GUROVEX-610935 format. One record per residue (C-alpha): residue in three letters; x, y, z; residue number from 1; chain. Coordinates in Angstrom, 3 decimals. Each point is the difference from the previous one (the first is absolute). Layout:
BEGIN
<lodren r="ALA" X="X" Y="Y" Z="Z" k="NUM" c="A"/>
...
//
This chain:
BEGIN
<lodren r="MET" X="59.756" Y="76.357" Z="155.032" k="1" c="A"/>
<lodren r="LYS" X="1.486" Y="2.431" Z="-2.513" k="2" c="A"/>
<lodren r="ASP" X="2.184" Y="-2.719" Z="-1.489" k="3" c="A"/>
<lodren r="LYS" X="-2.892" Y="-2.401" Z="-0.689" k="4" c="A"/>
<lodren r="LYS" X="-0.880" Y="-0.230" Z="-3.694" k="5" c="A"/>
<lodren r="VAL" X="-3.773" Y="0.064" Z="-0.507" k="6" c="A"/>
<lodren r="VAL" X="-2.137" Y="-0.651" Z="-3.050" k="7" c="A"/>
<lodren r="PHE" X="-3.371" Y="1.591" Z="0.636" k="8" c="A"/>
<lodren r="MET" X="-3.129" Y="-1.109" Z="-1.821" k="9" c="A"/>
<lodren r="GLY" X="-3.175" Y="2.072" Z="0.127" k="10" c="A"/>
<lodren r="THR" X="-2.368" Y="2.004" Z="-2.162" k="11" c="A"/>
<lodren r="PRO" X="-2.719" Y="2.246" Z="1.522" k="12" c="A"/>
<lodren r="GLU" X="0.032" Y="3.054" Z="2.257" k="13" c="A"/>
<lodren r="PHE" X="-0.413" Y="-2.311" Z="3.000" k="14" c="A"/>
<lodren r="SER" X="3.588" Y="-1.205" Z="-0.489" k="15" c="A"/>
<lodren r="VAL" X="1.644" Y="3.428" Z="-0.176" k="16" c="A"/>
<lodren r="PRO" X="0.686" Y="0.568" Z="3.730" k="17" c="A"/>
<lodren r="VAL" X="1.625" Y="-3.444" Z="0.212" k="18" c="A"/>
<lodren r="LEU" X="2.298" Y="0.705" Z="-2.951" k="19" c="A"/>
<lodren r="LYS" X="0.979" Y="3.431" Z="1.336" k="20" c="A"/>
<lodren r="MET" X="0.877" Y="-1.545" Z="3.363" k="21" c="A"/>
<lodren r="LEU" X="2.144" Y="-2.656" Z="-1.687" k="22" c="A"/>
<lodren r="ILE" X="1.838" Y="2.639" Z="-2.059" k="23" c="A"/>
<lodren r="GLU" X="0.866" Y="1.841" Z="3.215" k="24" c="A"/>
<lodren r="ASN" X="1.085" Y="-3.069" Z="1.968" k="25" c="A"/>
<lodren r="THR" X="1.323" Y="-2.616" Z="-2.438" k="26" c="A"/>
<lodren r="LYS" X="1.672" Y="-0.254" Z="-3.403" k="27" c="A"/>
<lodren r="VAL" X="-2.842" Y="-0.349" Z="-2.532" k="28" c="A"/>
<lodren r="VAL" X="1.690" Y="-1.358" Z="-3.125" k="29" c="A"/>
<lodren r="MET" X="-3.115" Y="-0.535" Z="-2.126" k="30" c="A"/>
<lodren r="VAL" X="-3.707" Y="0.770" Z="-0.018" k="31" c="A"/>
<lodren r="VAL" X="-2.364" Y="-2.445" Z="-1.699" k="32" c="A"/>
<lodren r="THR" X="-3.468" Y="1.249" Z="-0.900" k="33" c="A"/>
<lodren r="GLN" X="-2.827" Y="-0.724" Z="-2.414" k="34" c="A"/>
<lodren r="PRO" X="0.314" Y="1.115" Z="-3.646" k="35" c="A"/>
<lodren r="ASP" X="-1.068" Y="3.527" Z="-0.899" k="36" c="A"/>
<lodren r="SER" X="-3.661" Y="0.445" Z="-0.902" k="37" c="A"/>
<lodren r="TYR" X="-1.995" Y="2.263" Z="-2.283" k="38" c="A"/>
<lodren r="VAL" X="-2.843" Y="1.854" Z="1.689" k="39" c="A"/>
<lodren r="GLY" X="-2.796" Y="2.447" Z="-0.761" k="40" c="A"/>
<lodren r="ARG" X="-1.647" Y="1.074" Z="-3.212" k="41" c="A"/>
<lodren r="LYS" X="3.278" Y="1.382" Z="-1.315" k="42" c="A"/>
<lodren r="HIS" X="1.685" Y="-3.371" Z="0.573" k="43" c="A"/>
<lodren r="GLU" X="2.857" Y="1.609" Z="1.924" k="44" c="A"/>
<lodren r="LEU" X="2.911" Y="-2.115" Z="1.235" k="45" c="A"/>
<lodren r="LYS" X="0.007" Y="-0.268" Z="3.786" k="46" c="A"/>
<lodren r="TYR" X="2.781" Y="-1.227" Z="2.284" k="47" c="A"/>
<lodren r="SER" X="-0.773" Y="-1.790" Z="3.233" k="48" c="A"/>
<lodren r="PRO" X="0.526" Y="2.065" Z="3.184" k="49" c="A"/>
<lodren r="ILE" X="2.878" Y="-2.312" Z="0.889" k="50" c="A"/>
<lodren r="LYS" X="1.744" Y="0.599" Z="-3.338" k="51" c="A"/>
<lodren r="GLU" X="-0.307" Y="3.751" Z="0.544" k="52" c="A"/>
<lodren r="ILE" X="1.843" Y="-0.300" Z="3.329" k="53" c="A"/>
<lodren r="ALA" X="2.681" Y="-2.273" Z="-1.442" k="54" c="A"/>
<lodren r="LEU" X="0.732" Y="2.414" Z="-2.846" k="55" c="A"/>
<lodren r="LYS" X="0.192" Y="2.897" Z="2.445" k="56" c="A"/>
<lodren r="TYR" X="2.769" Y="-1.818" Z="1.895" k="57" c="A"/>
<lodren r="ASN" X="1.714" Y="-1.369" Z="-3.133" k="58" c="A"/>
<lodren r="ILE" X="-0.708" Y="-3.602" Z="0.940" k="59" c="A"/>
<lodren r="PRO" X="-0.127" Y="-2.520" Z="-2.887" k="60" c="A"/>
<lodren r="VAL" X="-3.563" Y="-1.048" Z="-0.874" k="61" c="A"/>
<lodren r="PHE" X="-1.022" Y="-3.400" Z="-1.347" k="62" c="A"/>
<lodren r="GLN" X="-3.539" Y="-0.553" Z="-1.359" k="63" c="A"/>
<lodren r="PRO" X="-0.495" Y="-3.578" Z="-1.179" k="64" c="A"/>
<lodren r="GLU" X="-3.319" Y="-0.912" Z="-1.610" k="65" c="A"/>
<lodren r="LYS" X="0.112" Y="-3.403" Z="1.685" k="66" c="A"/>
<lodren r="ILE" X="2.572" Y="-0.288" Z="2.751" k="67" c="A"/>
<lodren r="ARG" X="-0.307" Y="-3.784" Z="0.162" k="68" c="A"/>
<lodren r="ASN" X="1.697" Y="-0.106" Z="-3.430" k="69" c="A"/>
<lodren r="ASP" X="2.201" Y="3.087" Z="0.239" k="70" c="A"/>
<lodren r="TYR" X="1.984" Y="0.339" Z="3.219" k="71" c="A"/>
<lodren r="GLU" X="3.684" Y="-0.360" Z="-0.886" k="72" c="A"/>
<lodren r="LYS" X="0.689" Y="3.731" Z="0.375" k="73" c="A"/>
<lodren r="ILE" X="-1.074" Y="-0.252" Z="3.635" k="74" c="A"/>
<lodren r="LEU" X="2.385" Y="-2.866" Z="0.704" k="75" c="A"/>
<lodren r="GLU" X="2.815" Y="1.898" Z="-1.713" k="76" c="A"/>
<lodren r="CYS" X="-0.344" Y="2.687" Z="2.698" k="77" c="A"/>
<lodren r="ASN" X="0.960" Y="-2.640" Z="2.583" k="78" c="A"/>
<lodren r="PRO" X="-2.356" Y="1.490" Z="2.637" k="79" c="A"/>
<lodren r="ASP" X="0.303" Y="-0.874" Z="3.666" k="80" c="A"/>
<lodren r="ILE" X="-3.785" Y="0.101" Z="0.255" k="81" c="A"/>
<lodren r="ILE" X="-3.060" Y="0.545" Z="-2.172" k="82" c="A"/>
<lodren r="ILE" X="-2.793" Y="2.066" Z="1.557" k="83" c="A"/>
<lodren r="THR" X="-3.436" Y="0.228" Z="-1.567" k="84" c="A"/>
<lodren r="CYS" X="-3.007" Y="2.160" Z="0.773" k="85" c="A"/>
<lodren r="ALA" X="-3.081" Y="-0.081" Z="-2.242" k="86" c="A"/>
<lodren r="TYR" X="2.015" Y="-0.985" Z="-3.077" k="87" c="A"/>
<lodren r="GLY" X="-2.783" Y="-1.748" Z="-1.895" k="88" c="A"/>
<lodren r="GLN" X="1.561" Y="-3.202" Z="-1.372" k="89" c="A"/>
<lodren r="ILE" X="0.813" Y="-3.440" Z="1.412" k="90" c="A"/>
<lodren r="ILE" X="3.736" Y="-0.211" Z="0.737" k="91" c="A"/>
<lodren r="PRO" X="1.834" Y="-3.121" Z="-1.279" k="92" c="A"/>
<lodren r="SER" X="1.618" Y="-2.281" Z="2.568" k="93" c="A"/>
<lodren r="ILE" X="3.538" Y="0.690" Z="-1.181" k="94" c="A"/>
<lodren r="LEU" X="-0.349" Y="3.629" Z="1.116" k="95" c="A"/>
<lodren r="LEU" X="-1.367" Y="-1.081" Z="3.367" k="96" c="A"/>
<lodren r="ASP" X="2.871" Y="-2.351" Z="0.759" k="97" c="A"/>
<lodren r="THR" X="3.138" Y="1.512" Z="-1.557" k="98" c="A"/>
<lodren r="PRO" X="0.639" Y="3.163" Z="2.090" k="99" c="A"/>
<lodren r="LYS" X="1.886" Y="-0.506" Z="3.273" k="100" c="A"/>
<lodren r="TYR" X="-2.932" Y="1.299" Z="2.057" k="101" c="A"/>
<lodren r="HIS" X="-2.589" Y="-1.354" Z="-2.427" k="102" c="A"/>
<lodren r="ALA" X="-3.074" Y="2.039" Z="-0.993" k="103" c="A"/>
<lodren r="ILE" X="-2.472" Y="1.704" Z="2.297" k="104" c="A"/>
<lodren r="ASN" X="-3.330" Y="1.687" Z="-0.627" k="105" c="A"/>
<lodren r="VAL" X="-1.842" Y="2.898" Z="1.616" k="106" c="A"/>
<lodren r="HIS" X="-3.642" Y="-1.114" Z="-0.070" k="107" c="A"/>
<lodren r="ALA" X="-2.964" Y="2.204" Z="0.919" k="108" c="A"/>
<lodren r="SER" X="-1.915" Y="-2.354" Z="2.293" k="109" c="A"/>
<lodren r="LEU" X="0.397" Y="-2.034" Z="3.158" k="110" c="A"/>
<lodren r="LEU" X="0.840" Y="-3.324" Z="-1.612" k="111" c="A"/>
<lodren r="PRO" X="-1.296" Y="-2.638" Z="-0.297" k="112" c="A"/>
<lodren r="LYS" X="-3.059" Y="2.236" Z="-0.428" k="113" c="A"/>
<lodren r="LEU" X="-0.465" Y="1.553" Z="-3.443" k="114" c="A"/>
<lodren r="ARG" X="2.611" Y="-1.586" Z="-2.197" k="115" c="A"/>
<lodren r="GLY" X="-0.105" Y="1.522" Z="-3.471" k="116" c="A"/>
<lodren r="GLY" X="-0.064" Y="3.260" Z="-1.913" k="117" c="A"/>
<lodren r="SER" X="-2.840" Y="2.000" Z="1.591" k="118" c="A"/>
<lodren r="PRO" X="0.460" Y="-0.213" Z="3.783" k="119" c="A"/>
<lodren r="LEU" X="-0.790" Y="3.692" Z="0.559" k="120" c="A"/>
<lodren r="HIS" X="-3.370" Y="-0.267" Z="-1.700" k="121" c="A"/>
<lodren r="ARG" X="-0.961" Y="-3.369" Z="1.431" k="122" c="A"/>
<lodren r="ALA" X="0.815" Y="0.924" Z="3.591" k="123" c="A"/>
<lodren r="ILE" X="-2.573" Y="2.807" Z="-0.136" k="124" c="A"/>
<lodren r="MET" X="-2.543" Y="-1.853" Z="-2.125" k="125" c="A"/>
<lodren r="ASN" X="0.155" Y="-2.997" Z="2.327" k="126" c="A"/>
<lodren r="GLY" X="-0.647" Y="2.179" Z="3.029" k="127" c="A"/>
<lodren r="TYR" X="3.326" Y="-0.647" Z="1.723" k="128" c="A"/>
<lodren r="ASP" X="0.682" Y="2.199" Z="3.035" k="129" c="A"/>
<lodren r="LYS" X="3.781" Y="-0.125" Z="-0.509" k="130" c="A"/>
<lodren r="THR" X="2.626" Y="-0.629" Z="-2.612" k="131" c="A"/>
<lodren r="GLY" X="3.739" Y="0.514" Z="-0.237" k="132" c="A"/>
<lodren r="ILE" X="3.339" Y="-0.793" Z="-1.616" k="133" c="A"/>
<lodren r="THR" X="1.798" Y="-3.326" Z="-0.163" k="134" c="A"/>
<lodren r="ILE" X="3.702" Y="-0.289" Z="-0.827" k="135" c="A"/>
<lodren r="MET" X="0.460" Y="-3.526" Z="-1.297" k="136" c="A"/>
<lodren r="TYR" X="2.370" Y="-2.297" Z="-1.856" k="137" c="A"/>
<lodren r="MET" X="-1.236" Y="-0.591" Z="-3.510" k="138" c="A"/>
<lodren r="ALA" X="-0.984" Y="-3.491" Z="-1.110" k="139" c="A"/>
<lodren r="PRO" X="-1.212" Y="-1.439" Z="-3.329" k="140" c="A"/>
<lodren r="GLY" X="-3.659" Y="0.175" Z="1.081" k="141" c="A"/>
<lodren r="MET" X="-2.088" Y="3.159" Z="0.319" k="142" c="A"/>
<lodren r="ASP" X="1.045" Y="1.804" Z="3.186" k="143" c="A"/>
<lodren r="ASP" X="0.520" Y="-3.285" Z="1.858" k="144" c="A"/>
<lodren r="GLY" X="3.571" Y="0.467" Z="1.219" k="145" c="A"/>
<lodren r="ASP" X="1.215" Y="0.126" Z="3.598" k="146" c="A"/>
<lodren r="ILE" X="-0.894" Y="3.096" Z="2.017" k="147" c="A"/>
<lodren r="ILE" X="2.861" Y="2.103" Z="1.378" k="148" c="A"/>
<lodren r="THR" X="-1.786" Y="2.932" Z="1.653" k="149" c="A"/>
<lodren r="GLN" X="-3.451" Y="1.586" Z="0.071" k="150" c="A"/>
<lodren r="SER" X="-1.540" Y="3.292" Z="1.091" k="151" c="A"/>
<lodren r="GLU" X="-3.703" Y="0.849" Z="0.101" k="152" c="A"/>
<lodren r="ILE" X="-2.290" Y="3.019" Z="-0.193" k="153" c="A"/>
<lodren r="LYS" X="-3.675" Y="0.479" Z="0.792" k="154" c="A"/>
<lodren r="ILE" X="-2.500" Y="0.432" Z="-2.836" k="155" c="A"/>
<lodren r="ASN" X="-2.385" Y="2.784" Z="0.952" k="156" c="A"/>
<lodren r="ASP" X="-3.599" Y="0.008" Z="-1.232" k="157" c="A"/>
<lodren r="THR" X="0.725" Y="3.088" Z="-2.087" k="158" c="A"/>
<lodren r="ASP" X="3.189" Y="-1.297" Z="-1.639" k="159" c="A"/>
<lodren r="ASP" X="0.032" Y="-0.619" Z="-3.731" k="160" c="A"/>
<lodren r="VAL" X="2.706" Y="-1.535" Z="-2.197" k="161" c="A"/>
<lodren r="SER" X="1.920" Y="3.270" Z="-0.375" k="162" c="A"/>
<lodren r="ILE" X="0.324" Y="0.422" Z="3.768" k="163" c="A"/>
<lodren r="ILE" X="1.054" Y="-3.597" Z="0.625" k="164" c="A"/>
<lodren r="HIS" X="2.345" Y="0.173" Z="-3.009" k="165" c="A"/>
<lodren r="ASP" X="1.892" Y="2.968" Z="1.407" k="166" c="A"/>
<lodren r="LYS" X="0.180" Y="-1.396" Z="3.541" k="167" c="A"/>
<lodren r="LEU" X="1.268" Y="-3.415" Z="-1.105" k="168" c="A"/>
<lodren r="SER" X="2.450" Y="1.448" Z="-2.519" k="169" c="A"/>
<lodren r="LEU" X="1.797" Y="1.849" Z="2.800" k="170" c="A"/>
<lodren r="LEU" X="-0.390" Y="-2.896" Z="2.415" k="171" c="A"/>
<lodren r="GLY" X="1.642" Y="-2.301" Z="-2.551" k="172" c="A"/>
<lodren r="ARG" X="2.940" Y="2.363" Z="-0.322" k="173" c="A"/>
<lodren r="ASP" X="0.473" Y="0.267" Z="3.751" k="174" c="A"/>
<lodren r="LEU" X="-0.424" Y="-3.704" Z="0.729" k="175" c="A"/>
<lodren r="LEU" X="2.451" Y="-0.995" Z="-2.722" k="176" c="A"/>
<lodren r="LEU" X="2.617" Y="2.433" Z="1.309" k="177" c="A"/>
<lodren r="LYS" X="-0.438" Y="-1.463" Z="3.478" k="178" c="A"/>
<lodren r="THR" X="0.149" Y="-3.587" Z="-1.303" k="179" c="A"/>
<lodren r="LEU" X="2.944" Y="0.102" Z="-2.413" k="180" c="A"/>
<lodren r="PRO" X="2.803" Y="-0.045" Z="2.616" k="181" c="A"/>
<lodren r="SER" X="-1.283" Y="-3.302" Z="1.424" k="182" c="A"/>
<lodren r="ILE" X="-0.097" Y="-1.489" Z="-3.506" k="183" c="A"/>
<lodren r="PHE" X="3.566" Y="1.058" Z="-0.739" k="184" c="A"/>
<lodren r="ASN" X="1.343" Y="-1.295" Z="3.323" k="185" c="A"/>
<lodren r="SER" X="-2.116" Y="-3.189" Z="-0.195" k="186" c="A"/>
<lodren r="THR" X="-1.896" Y="0.561" Z="3.253" k="187" c="A"/>
<lodren r="ASN" X="-3.440" Y="0.420" Z="-1.576" k="188" c="A"/>
<lodren r="LYS" X="-2.942" Y="-2.300" Z="0.586" k="189" c="A"/>
<lodren r="ARG" X="-1.490" Y="-2.373" Z="-2.580" k="190" c="A"/>
<lodren r="ILE" X="-3.610" Y="-0.819" Z="0.865" k="191" c="A"/>
<lodren r="LYS" X="-1.934" Y="-2.480" Z="-2.132" k="192" c="A"/>
<lodren r="GLN" X="-3.397" Y="1.241" Z="-1.080" k="193" c="A"/>
<lodren r="ASP" X="-3.025" Y="-1.784" Z="1.440" k="194" c="A"/>
<lodren r="GLU" X="-1.699" Y="-1.405" Z="-3.093" k="195" c="A"/>
<lodren r="SER" X="-3.275" Y="-0.425" Z="1.887" k="196" c="A"/>
<lodren r="GLU" X="-0.223" Y="3.800" Z="0.361" k="197" c="A"/>
<lodren r="VAL" X="0.605" Y="0.874" Z="-3.669" k="198" c="A"/>
<lodren r="THR" X="-2.296" Y="2.400" Z="-1.853" k="199" c="A"/>
<lodren r="PHE" X="0.544" Y="1.502" Z="-3.451" k="200" c="A"/>
<lodren r="ALA" X="-0.112" Y="3.485" Z="-1.481" k="201" c="A"/>
<lodren r="TYR" X="-0.380" Y="-0.691" Z="-3.686" k="202" c="A"/>
<lodren r="ASN" X="0.192" Y="2.932" Z="-2.415" k="203" c="A"/>
<lodren r="ILE" X="-3.273" Y="1.897" Z="-0.363" k="204" c="A"/>
<lodren r="LYS" X="-2.019" Y="-1.055" Z="-3.042" k="205" c="A"/>
<lodren r="ARG" X="-2.173" Y="2.437" Z="-1.940" k="206" c="A"/>
<lodren r="GLU" X="-3.197" Y="-1.809" Z="0.968" k="207" c="A"/>
<lodren r="GLU" X="0.887" Y="0.397" Z="3.681" k="208" c="A"/>
<lodren r="GLU" X="-0.002" Y="3.787" Z="-0.289" k="209" c="A"/>
<lodren r="LYS" X="-3.788" Y="0.100" Z="-0.415" k="210" c="A"/>
<lodren r="ILE" X="-1.927" Y="0.611" Z="3.219" k="211" c="A"/>
<lodren r="ASN" X="-2.542" Y="-2.608" Z="1.089" k="212" c="A"/>
<lodren r="PHE" X="-2.607" Y="1.873" Z="2.046" k="213" c="A"/>
<lodren r="ASN" X="-1.631" Y="-3.318" Z="0.838" k="214" c="A"/>
<lodren r="LYS" X="2.535" Y="-0.358" Z="2.821" k="215" c="A"/>
<lodren r="PRO" X="0.232" Y="1.313" Z="3.578" k="216" c="A"/>
<lodren r="VAL" X="0.702" Y="3.731" Z="0.099" k="217" c="A"/>
<lodren r="LYS" X="3.312" Y="-0.481" Z="1.848" k="218" c="A"/>
<lodren r="GLU" X="1.254" Y="-2.260" Z="-2.797" k="219" c="A"/>
<lodren r="VAL" X="-1.025" Y="2.573" Z="-2.616" k="220" c="A"/>
<lodren r="TYR" X="1.738" Y="2.745" Z="1.981" k="221" c="A"/>
<lodren r="ASN" X="3.186" Y="-2.096" Z="0.280" k="222" c="A"/>
<lodren r="HIS" X="-0.172" Y="-0.773" Z="-3.705" k="223" c="A"/>
<lodren r="ILE" X="-0.115" Y="3.683" Z="-0.940" k="224" c="A"/>
<lodren r="ARG" X="2.914" Y="1.065" Z="2.211" k="225" c="A"/>
<lodren r="GLY" X="1.936" Y="-3.157" Z="-0.904" k="226" c="A"/>
<lodren r="MET" X="-0.129" Y="1.052" Z="-3.672" k="227" c="A"/>
<lodren r="TYR" X="0.904" Y="3.672" Z="0.426" k="228" c="A"/>
<lodren r="PRO" X="1.918" Y="1.763" Z="-1.484" k="229" c="A"/>
<lodren r="PHE" X="0.809" Y="-2.915" Z="-2.325" k="230" c="A"/>
<lodren r="PRO" X="-1.572" Y="-1.748" Z="-1.807" k="231" c="A"/>
<lodren r="VAL" X="-3.246" Y="1.634" Z="1.385" k="232" c="A"/>
<lodren r="SER" X="-3.288" Y="-1.856" Z="0.386" k="233" c="A"/>
<lodren r="TYR" X="-2.976" Y="0.767" Z="-2.216" k="234" c="A"/>
<lodren r="ALA" X="-3.721" Y="-0.462" Z="-0.545" k="235" c="A"/>
<lodren r="VAL" X="-2.269" Y="0.618" Z="-2.988" k="236" c="A"/>
<lodren r="LEU" X="-2.819" Y="2.562" Z="0.032" k="237" c="A"/>
<lodren r="ASP" X="-2.171" Y="0.699" Z="-3.049" k="238" c="A"/>
<lodren r="GLY" X="2.413" Y="-2.040" Z="-2.090" k="239" c="A"/>
<lodren r="GLN" X="2.986" Y="2.147" Z="0.993" k="240" c="A"/>
<lodren r="ILE" X="2.976" Y="-1.161" Z="2.048" k="241" c="A"/>
<lodren r="ILE" X="0.487" Y="2.088" Z="3.132" k="242" c="A"/>
<lodren r="LYS" X="3.148" Y="-0.587" Z="2.020" k="243" c="A"/>
<lodren r="ILE" X="-0.646" Y="0.111" Z="3.738" k="244" c="A"/>
<lodren r="CYS" X="2.904" Y="1.624" Z="1.836" k="245" c="A"/>
<lodren r="LYS" X="-1.114" Y="0.832" Z="3.540" k="246" c="A"/>
<lodren r="SER" X="-2.864" Y="-0.974" Z="2.272" k="247" c="A"/>
<lodren r="ARG" X="-1.230" Y="-0.278" Z="3.560" k="248" c="A"/>
<lodren r="ILE" X="-2.462" Y="-2.301" Z="1.726" k="249" c="A"/>
<lodren r="GLY" X="-3.542" Y="1.299" Z="0.540" k="250" c="A"/>
<lodren r="LYS" X="-2.902" Y="-1.078" Z="2.187" k="251" c="A"/>
<lodren r="ASN" X="-2.936" Y="-0.456" Z="-2.376" k="252" c="A"/>
<lodren r="ASN" X="-1.091" Y="-3.088" Z="-1.885" k="253" c="A"/>
<lodren r="LYS" X="-3.276" Y="0.212" Z="-1.856" k="254" c="A"/>
<lodren r="GLY" X="0.642" Y="-1.065" Z="-3.569" k="255" c="A"/>
<lodren r="ILE" X="1.221" Y="-2.835" Z="-2.142" k="256" c="A"/>
<lodren r="PRO" X="3.779" Y="-0.480" Z="-0.229" k="257" c="A"/>
<lodren r="GLY" X="1.555" Y="2.634" Z="-2.247" k="258" c="A"/>
<lodren r="GLN" X="-2.961" Y="2.376" Z="0.188" k="259" c="A"/>
<lodren r="ILE" X="0.536" Y="3.701" Z="0.707" k="260" c="A"/>
<lodren r="ILE" X="-2.014" Y="0.577" Z="3.169" k="261" c="A"/>
<lodren r="ASN" X="1.270" Y="3.379" Z="1.207" k="262" c="A"/>
<lodren r="ILE" X="1.400" Y="3.198" Z="-1.457" k="263" c="A"/>
<lodren r="TYR" X="2.121" Y="1.995" Z="2.441" k="264" c="A"/>
<lodren r="LYS" X="1.628" Y="3.389" Z="-0.516" k="265" c="A"/>
<lodren r="ASP" X="3.347" Y="-1.661" Z="-0.536" k="266" c="A"/>
<lodren r="ALA" X="-0.822" Y="-3.600" Z="-0.822" k="267" c="A"/>
<lodren r="ILE" X="-2.247" Y="-2.691" Z="-1.434" k="268" c="A"/>
<lodren r="GLY" X="-1.362" Y="-2.759" Z="2.244" k="269" c="A"/>
<lodren r="VAL" X="-0.189" Y="-3.441" Z="-1.587" k="270" c="A"/>
<lodren r="SER" X="-1.660" Y="-3.063" Z="1.518" k="271" c="A"/>
<lodren r="CYS" X="2.017" Y="-3.130" Z="0.794" k="272" c="A"/>
<lodren r="ILE" X="-1.325" Y="-3.308" Z="1.275" k="273" c="A"/>
<lodren r="ASP" X="0.087" Y="1.150" Z="3.623" k="274" c="A"/>
<lodren r="GLY" X="0.545" Y="3.750" Z="-0.043" k="275" c="A"/>
<lodren r="GLU" X="0.930" Y="3.132" Z="-1.915" k="276" c="A"/>
<lodren r="ILE" X="3.261" Y="0.927" Z="-1.665" k="277" c="A"/>
<lodren r="ILE" X="0.354" Y="3.761" Z="-0.410" k="278" c="A"/>
<lodren r="ILE" X="2.063" Y="0.901" Z="-3.065" k="279" c="A"/>
<lodren r="THR" X="1.915" Y="3.275" Z="0.367" k="280" c="A"/>
<lodren r="LYS" X="2.506" Y="0.072" Z="-2.864" k="281" c="A"/>
<lodren r="ILE" X="-0.313" Y="-1.372" Z="-3.536" k="282" c="A"/>
<lodren r="LYS" X="1.479" Y="0.094" Z="-3.488" k="283" c="A"/>
<lodren r="PRO" X="-2.721" Y="-0.003" Z="-2.659" k="284" c="A"/>
<lodren r="SER" X="0.885" Y="-1.471" Z="-3.382" k="285" c="A"/>
<lodren r="GLY" X="2.107" Y="2.436" Z="-2.008" k="286" c="A"/>
<lodren r="LYS" X="0.319" Y="2.495" Z="2.851" k="287" c="A"/>
<lodren r="LYS" X="2.424" Y="0.792" Z="2.776" k="288" c="A"/>
<lodren r="GLU" X="-0.308" Y="-1.240" Z="3.551" k="289" c="A"/>
<lodren r="MET" X="-2.436" Y="2.179" Z="1.921" k="290" c="A"/>
<lodren r="PHE" X="-1.861" Y="0.347" Z="3.259" k="291" c="A"/>
<lodren r="VAL" X="-3.605" Y="-1.142" Z="-0.204" k="292" c="A"/>
<lodren r="SER" X="-1.047" Y="3.468" Z="1.209" k="293" c="A"/>
<lodren r="ASP" X="1.317" Y="1.369" Z="-3.309" k="294" c="A"/>
<lodren r="TYR" X="-1.575" Y="-2.834" Z="-1.971" k="295" c="A"/>
<lodren r="LEU" X="-3.386" Y="0.817" Z="1.499" k="296" c="A"/>
<lodren r="ASN" X="0.111" Y="3.654" Z="-1.079" k="297" c="A"/>
<lodren r="GLY" X="-2.757" Y="0.568" Z="-2.535" k="298" c="A"/>
<lodren r="LYS" X="-1.498" Y="-3.461" Z="0.504" k="299" c="A"/>
<lodren r="LYS" X="-3.508" Y="-0.551" Z="1.333" k="300" c="A"/>
<lodren r="LYS" X="-0.315" Y="-2.224" Z="3.037" k="301" c="A"/>
<lodren r="GLU" X="-3.038" Y="-1.769" Z="-1.431" k="302" c="A"/>
<lodren r="ASP" X="1.916" Y="-0.936" Z="-3.149" k="303" c="A"/>
<lodren r="LEU" X="2.491" Y="-2.063" Z="2.016" k="304" c="A"/>
<lodren r="LEU" X="-2.095" Y="-1.444" Z="2.832" k="305" c="A"/>
<lodren r="GLY" X="-1.068" Y="-3.555" Z="-0.724" k="306" c="A"/>
<lodren r="LYS" X="2.527" Y="-0.642" Z="-2.750" k="307" c="A"/>
<lodren r="VAL" X="2.025" Y="-3.180" Z="0.375" k="308" c="A"/>
<lodren r="PHE" X="3.717" Y="-0.528" Z="-0.500" k="309" c="A"/>
<lodren r="GLU" X="0.676" Y="-3.127" Z="-2.017" k="310" c="A"/>
//
């Protein structure tokens, strides 16, 4: 595969293992990633993780604002194949059809489940017991191309987005390496997706980050771990936003939804519609992430009991 010219398109940390594997096993002639961004209070310029890797290996980097209007540099590379993984823009049809082996995508779900940009989060939030990686041919629609190969992992009850992220990032690398030879020798499968089984993983909206305690405790628990460590769920107490990072499921239920019903040594128990969610790690407004045991230092139990999260 060393002679195969690859244009790789990706942006976040999730894509890094895939790019590194391609650098070792193919001829990566260009890396396409999202434009640089300015972050933090100091407005510092930040490169994407994928750009950092490309520069390290002296691979040309292309960062179009809108790839649907600016793609000629990619065609000029005359790639044998385009490979994408969490790139972040819709790819125009000309890029899908021109390369000899077309364009394939490494998607972080078991398609046709969870098409879209937030499959890691939605798999946990929706209470799925498994997820995985799909290697697929790209098509004009959102993640609706033919499936080539898939590999799955179990979602444990204690997994959050960071754990699933790291597992699937490596699984994507390994599955792509295993799949590429069949693509290049034209022995790979092409399986149409079953449209009756489609679900979507739309990007998380700000209003979705807020916890609704008027739901079953298992749904609240899944919501919290499905938002951590990014973007992180939150609730409002005494007019202040408190980000909720970690929790466990309790046994009590004796208050209205959102009400603090128990104070533990290391946690705060909050009532849900059918049970108790025990909050163990938080990030108060303007402060660093902390264990609730530290938050409770110096606070009186009676000052918190009975208060209600909005």
